C-alpha positions as CSV (number, residue, x, y, z in Angstrom):
1,M,-21.3,30.8,-7.3
2,I,-24.0,28.8,-9.1
3,N,-23.4,25.2,-9.3
4,A,-23.4,24.6,-13.2
5,D,-23.1,20.9,-13.0
6,V,-26.6,20.4,-11.8
7,Q,-28.6,23.4,-13.2
8,S,-31.0,21.4,-15.1
9,V,-32.6,20.1,-11.8
10,S,-35.6,22.1,-10.1
11,T,-34.5,25.3,-8.5
12,F,-35.4,24.4,-5.0
13,P,-35.9,20.5,-5.1
14,F,-37.0,19.5,-1.8
15,Q,-39.5,17.0,-0.8
16,G,-42.8,18.7,0.5
17,Y,-41.6,22.0,-0.9
18,P,-44.3,23.8,-3.1
19,A,-43.4,23.5,-6.6
20,S,-39.8,22.8,-5.8
21,Q,-39.3,26.5,-6.9
22,L,-38.1,29.5,-4.7
23,S,-40.3,32.7,-5.3
24,A,-38.8,35.6,-7.3
25,R,-39.0,37.4,-3.8
26,R,-36.6,35.0,-2.4
27,L,-34.1,34.8,-5.1
28,A,-33.9,38.8,-5.3
29,V,-33.2,38.4,-1.5
30,L,-30.5,36.1,-2.1
31,D,-28.8,38.0,-4.6
32,E,-28.9,41.2,-2.4
33,F,-27.5,39.2,0.4
34,D,-24.7,37.8,-2.0
35,A,-23.8,41.3,-3.2
36,A,-23.6,42.8,0.3
37,M,-21.1,39.9,1.3
38,D,-19.0,40.4,-1.7
39,T,-18.5,44.1,-0.7
40,G,-18.1,43.1,3.0
41,A,-19.9,46.0,4.2
42,A,-21.8,45.5,7.5
43,P,-21.9,41.9,7.2
44,R,-23.7,41.4,10.7
45,H,-26.5,43.6,9.3
46,A,-26.7,41.9,6.0
47,I,-26.7,38.6,7.6
48,E,-29.5,39.5,10.0
49,T,-31.6,41.0,7.2
50,F,-31.2,37.9,4.9
51,L,-32.3,35.4,7.6
52,K,-35.3,37.5,8.3
53,S,-36.4,38.3,4.6
54,F,-35.5,34.8,3.0
55,T,-37.4,32.7,5.8
56,S,-40.4,35.0,6.3
57,M,-43.9,34.0,5.2
58,G,-47.2,35.2,5.1
59,P,-50.0,34.1,7.7
60,W,-52.0,32.1,5.0
61,D,-48.7,30.4,3.4
62,S,-47.7,29.6,7.0
63,F,-51.3,28.1,7.5
64,K,-51.1,26.0,4.6
65,D,-47.5,24.8,5.4
66,W,-48.5,23.7,8.7
67,F,-51.7,22.2,7.6
68,A,-50.6,20.1,4.7
69,H,-46.9,19.7,5.1
70,G,-46.4,20.0,9.1
71,G,-44.3,23.0,8.7
72,T,-41.6,21.4,6.0
73,K,-41.3,24.7,4.0
74,Q,-40.6,26.9,7.1
75,D,-38.1,24.4,8.3
76,V,-36.3,23.8,5.0
77,L,-36.2,27.7,4.4
78,V,-34.7,28.4,7.8
79,A,-32.0,25.5,7.4
80,V,-31.2,26.5,4.0
81,A,-30.8,30.1,5.1
82,R,-28.8,29.5,7.9
83,C,-26.4,26.8,6.0
84,H,-25.8,29.5,3.4
85,V,-24.8,32.1,5.8
86,A,-22.4,29.6,7.5
87,S,-20.8,29.1,4.3
88,F,-19.2,32.6,4.4
89,E,-16.4,33.1,7.0
90,E,-18.2,36.2,8.4
91,G,-21.2,33.9,8.8
92,Q,-19.0,31.3,10.8
93,C,-18.0,34.2,13.1
94,F,-21.9,35.3,13.2
95,F,-22.9,31.7,14.3
96,A,-19.7,30.9,16.4
97,G,-21.6,30.7,19.9
98,G,-22.3,27.3,21.1
99,D,-26.1,27.0,20.6
100,D,-26.1,28.7,17.3
101,R,-23.1,26.6,15.9
102,D,-24.7,23.4,17.1
103,S,-27.9,24.5,15.4
104,V,-26.2,25.1,12.0
105,N,-24.6,21.6,12.3
106,V,-28.3,20.3,12.4
107,D,-29.4,22.5,9.6
108,S,-26.9,20.6,7.1
109,L,-28.4,17.5,8.0
110,T,-32.1,18.7,7.6
111,V,-31.1,20.1,4.2
112,L,-29.4,16.7,3.0
113,R,-32.3,14.6,4.4
114,E,-35.1,16.8,2.9
115,L,-33.5,17.0,-0.7
116,N,-34.9,15.0,-3.5
117,P,-32.5,11.9,-3.5
118,D,-31.4,12.5,-7.3
119,V,-30.4,16.0,-6.3
120,R,-28.9,14.8,-3.1
121,S,-26.7,12.5,-5.2
122,A,-25.5,15.1,-7.6
123,I,-24.7,17.7,-5.2
124,L,-22.6,15.1,-3.1
125,A,-20.8,14.5,-6.5
126,S,-19.5,17.9,-6.6
127,P,-18.1,19.0,-3.5
128,T,-15.9,21.9,-3.0
129,L,-13.6,23.7,-0.7
130,G,-14.5,26.9,0.9
131,A,-12.9,29.4,3.7
132,N,-10.9,27.6,6.4
133,Q,-11.3,24.1,4.5
134,Q,-14.8,23.9,4.9
135,I,-16.7,21.4,2.6
136,H,-19.4,22.9,0.5
137,F,-22.2,21.6,-1.7
138,F,-24.0,23.9,-3.8
139,L,-27.9,23.5,-4.5
140,P,-28.6,23.3,-8.3
141,G,-29.2,26.6,-10.2
142,T,-28.6,29.1,-7.4
143,S,-25.7,30.4,-5.4
144,L,-27.2,28.7,-2.2
145,C,-24.5,26.7,-0.2
146,V,-24.6,24.1,2.2
147,P,-21.5,23.3,4.3
148,L,-20.9,19.9,5.5
149,G,-21.5,19.4,9.4
150,T,-20.7,16.6,11.8
151,A,-24.4,15.9,12.3
152,C,-24.4,14.8,8.3
153,L,-21.7,12.1,9.5
154,G,-23.6,10.8,12.5
155,D,-26.6,8.4,13.0
156,G,-29.3,10.3,12.1
157,D,-32.0,10.5,9.4
158,G,-30.2,11.5,6.4
159,A,-26.6,11.3,7.3
160,L,-24.1,10.3,4.7
161,T,-23.5,6.7,4.1
162,R,-20.0,5.0,3.6
163,E,-20.4,5.0,-0.1
164,E,-21.7,8.7,-0.1
165,A,-18.5,9.7,2.2
166,V,-16.0,7.9,-0.1
167,G,-17.6,9.6,-3.0
168,V,-17.3,13.2,-1.4
169,L,-13.6,12.5,-0.8
170,T,-12.7,11.4,-4.1
171,R,-14.9,13.7,-6.3
172,G,-15.2,17.2,-6.9
173,V,-15.9,20.0,-9.5
174,E,-14.0,19.6,-12.6
175,D,-11.5,22.4,-12.6
176,A,-10.4,21.7,-8.8
177,G,-10.2,18.0,-8.9
178,P,-11.2,15.6,-5.9
179,L,-12.0,17.0,-2.5
180,L,-8.8,15.4,-1.3
181,A,-6.7,17.0,-3.9
182,Q,-8.5,20.5,-3.0
183,F,-7.6,19.9,0.7
184,I,-4.0,19.4,0.1
185,A,-3.5,22.2,-2.1
186,S,-5.3,24.7,0.2
187,E,-4.1,26.6,3.0
188,R,-4.1,24.8,6.4
189,S,-6.9,25.5,9.1
190,S,-7.7,23.6,12.2
191,R,-11.6,25.0,12.2
192,F,-13.4,22.2,10.5
193,L,-11.0,19.5,11.1
194,V,-13.6,17.8,13.3
195,V,-15.8,17.4,10.1
196,W,-12.7,15.9,8.2
197,R,-11.9,13.6,10.9
198,D,-15.8,12.4,11.0
199,L,-15.6,12.2,7.2
200,L,-12.7,10.0,7.1
201,E,-14.1,7.8,9.9
202,R,-17.1,7.4,7.9
203,A,-15.6,6.7,4.7
204,R,-13.0,4.1,6.7
205,H,-16.1,2.4,8.7
206,E,-15.9,-0.8,6.7
207,N,-13.2,-2.9,5.1
208,G,-13.0,-2.2,1.3
209,W,-12.9,1.7,1.4
210,K,-9.1,1.6,-0.1
211,E,-10.6,-0.7,-3.1
212,A,-13.0,2.1,-3.7
213,M,-10.2,4.7,-4.1
214,T,-7.2,5.1,-6.4
215,P,-3.8,4.6,-5.1
216,E,-3.4,8.7,-5.3
217,N,-6.4,9.3,-3.3
218,V,-5.3,6.9,-0.9
219,E,-2.2,8.5,-0.5
220,R,-4.0,11.9,-0.1
221,V,-6.0,10.4,2.6
222,G,-2.6,9.8,4.4
223,F,-1.7,13.5,4.0
224,V,-5.4,14.4,5.5
225,C,-4.8,12.1,8.4
226,E,-1.4,13.5,9.4
227,H,-2.8,17.2,9.3
228,I,-5.6,15.9,11.5
229,A,-2.9,14.3,13.8
230,S,-0.8,17.4,14.0
231,Q,-4.0,19.5,15.4
232,A,-5.2,16.7,17.8
233,E,-6.3,17.7,21.2
234,S,-4.8,14.9,22.7
235,S,-1.7,12.9,22.2
236,A,-3.7,9.6,22.0
237,L,-5.7,11.0,19.5
238,G,-2.6,12.4,17.7
239,G,-1.0,9.0,17.8
240,L,-4.0,7.4,16.2
241,W,-4.4,9.6,13.4
242,Y,-0.8,9.4,12.5
243,R,-1.1,5.7,12.4
244,H,-4.2,5.9,10.3
245,G,-2.2,8.2,7.8
246,A,0.6,5.8,7.9
247,E,-1.5,2.8,7.1
248,A,-2.9,4.6,4.1
249,F,0.6,5.4,2.8
250,C,1.3,1.8,3.0
251,E,-1.8,0.9,1.4
252,A,-0.7,3.4,-1.5
253,D,3.0,1.9,-1.6
254,S,4.2,5.3,-0.3
255,H,7.0,3.8,2.0
256,E,8.8,7.0,2.8
257,N,5.6,8.9,3.7
258,A,4.6,6.0,5.9
259,A,8.0,5.7,7.6
260,R,7.6,9.4,8.7
261,A,4.1,9.0,10.1
262,F,4.9,5.7,11.6
263,V,8.0,7.6,13.3
264,N,5.7,10.5,14.2
265,A,3.0,8.3,15.7
266,A,5.9,6.4,17.8
267,S,7.1,9.8,19.1
268,V,3.3,11.1,20.2
269,F,2.7,7.6,21.8
270,S,5.7,7.8,23.5
271,G,5.1,11.4,24.8
272,A,1.8,10.0,26.1
273,H,3.6,7.1,28.0
274,D,2.0,4.4,25.9
275,E,5.3,2.5,25.3
276,K,3.3,-0.5,23.7
277,S,1.8,1.4,20.7
278,A,5.2,3.4,20.6
279,K,7.0,0.3,20.3
280,T,4.6,-1.1,17.6
281,A,4.6,2.2,15.4
282,S,8.3,2.0,15.6
283,R,8.6,-1.6,14.4
284,N,6.3,-0.6,11.3
285,A,8.4,2.5,10.8
286,G,11.3,0.3,10.5
287,Y,9.6,-2.0,7.8
288,A,8.8,1.3,5.8
289,F,12.1,2.4,6.0
290,T,13.3,-0.9,4.7
291,R,10.8,-0.8,1.9
292,Q,11.8,2.4,1.0
293,F,15.5,1.4,0.8
294,D,14.4,-1.7,-1.2
295,E,13.3,0.4,-3.9
296,M,16.3,3.0,-4.2
297,D,18.9,2.5,-6.8
298,G,21.9,2.3,-4.5
299,G,22.5,1.6,-1.2
300,Q,25.9,3.3,-0.6
301,T,24.4,6.7,-1.5
302,D,23.9,9.2,1.4
303,R,20.5,9.0,1.0
304,G,20.3,5.1,1.1
305,I,22.5,5.1,4.2
306,R,20.5,7.4,6.1
307,V,17.4,5.4,5.3
308,L,19.1,2.0,6.6
309,R,20.3,4.1,9.7
310,D,16.7,5.2,10.5
311,A,15.3,1.7,10.0
312,F,18.1,0.4,12.2
313,N,17.2,2.8,14.9
314,A,13.3,2.2,14.4
315,F,13.8,-1.6,15.0
316,D,16.3,-1.1,17.9
317,Y,13.7,1.2,19.7
318,A,11.0,-1.2,18.9
319,G,13.0,-4.1,20.8
320,A,12.8,-6.0,17.1
321,Y,16.3,-7.2,17.6
322,D,16.3,-9.7,14.9
323,S,15.2,-7.0,12.4
324,A,17.6,-4.4,13.8
325,L,20.4,-6.8,13.6
326,W,19.9,-7.7,10.1
327,T,19.4,-4.2,9.2
328,G,22.3,-2.9,10.9
329,M,24.7,-5.7,9.5
330,T,23.3,-4.4,6.1
331,L,24.3,-0.7,6.8
332,H,27.6,-1.8,8.1
333,R,28.5,-3.7,4.9
334,H,27.5,-0.7,2.7
335,L,29.4,1.6,4.9
336,C,32.4,-0.6,4.5
337,D,32.1,-0.9,0.8
338,G,31.9,2.9,0.6
339,G,34.9,3.3,2.4
340,Q,33.2,5.2,5.6
341,A,35.4,3.2,8.1
342,E,34.7,5.7,11.1
343,A,30.8,5.3,10.5
344,A,31.1,1.5,10.0
345,A,32.9,1.4,13.5
346,E,29.9,3.5,15.1
347,V,27.4,1.1,13.7
348,A,29.6,-1.9,14.9
349,R,29.4,-0.6,18.5
350,Q,25.6,-0.1,18.1
351,I,25.2,-3.9,16.8
352,A,27.3,-4.9,19.7
353,A,25.0,-3.1,22.2
354,V,21.9,-4.8,20.5
355,M,23.4,-8.2,21.1
356,R,24.1,-7.6,24.6
357,R,20.6,-6.5,25.2
358,N,19.4,-9.6,23.3
359,G,21.5,-11.9,25.4
360,L,24.3,-12.5,22.8
361,P,27.3,-11.4,24.6
362,G,29.6,-14.1,22.8
363,Q,28.6,-12.4,19.5
364,A,29.0,-9.0,20.6
365,V,32.7,-9.2,21.5
366,G,33.7,-9.6,17.6
367,W,31.5,-6.4,16.9
368,E,32.8,-4.5,19.9
369,A,36.6,-5.2,18.6
370,M,35.4,-4.1,15.1
371,G,34.2,-0.8,16.6
372,A,37.3,-0.1,18.6
373,E,39.4,-0.5,15.3
374,P,37.9,1.2,12.2
375,S,40.7,0.2,10.0
376,N,39.8,-3.3,10.6
377,A,36.2,-2.8,9.5
378,G,36.4,-3.9,6.0
379,Q,37.9,-7.2,7.0
380,V,35.3,-8.1,9.5
381,A,32.5,-6.9,7.3
382,R,33.7,-9.5,4.7
383,N,33.5,-12.2,7.6
384,E,30.0,-11.5,8.5
């Protein structure tokens, strides 16, 4: 695939690369490799042949490169070739070993560092999604592809800035939409989630990142964070990324999604025996549920009742007793108004239990009586 958006730029626009042009021989080698990968025939042989042929240099060419440019041409050719191979699923398997995988990761940083600045900006503005949700950039006027690696999101020379990371997430090729939207629409994979995690960390590195995105993209960040959390290698990391997702949803006023993410964060933190974080997440879930309820048309609908009940339970678990009691009483009133006496009595008993735990035994007595006599629920509710 040729990146048509930036074809007007030089064919091989690297700093220190002679004439910024690929030779006809290398272009032919590239075409042969792409054709072989399309057919799927003997991919290992095709990869080995491409890596050798694309990077080969004659003795005089090698001497000039080392003498005049310190070996830049050779380094760039090797990095570009390995990156292109790694953009194919078969290439990902080819480089699956530890040393090779780490080398390809560094190769992507080499490519971004050595690109002419204007071309770097152009390709970063047109990211696409490849196999296994790998992030791809295409060099102008060719099919050469550079997958984003974690080294590009570290502290090395040429790594993405915060502004560039935000731009990569929120831009994309015209037909596919922003990279965040491409991720959400694609089949889920865990292979390159560490890259997505580091990309989001770089974008979120300083305050103001949300202001640089539309609310729709901020919400998409929340969905990506949730997927990262679901695949996290530890409970602590999973809870953290559920919380990141919930915070993004809150910023986008997506309260139903925020509540779900906070509930998941609380569950994961609790499983990791981090009760402090679990209770904080549960309290925030309660707030998100109440915001969701406030935006609903009617509190007596089944959905409205369910949201209020979820808020009540979230506040109760968090030990946010004032909020739990207020929400519980609101829930009780709506149940009574809707003629759901049995359900109202059950909530009354829960409210009484919260009051006793909160040192309010005198007030709990009346709610316990209401819970024992569902037929009196409406009368007591009017006296709340």
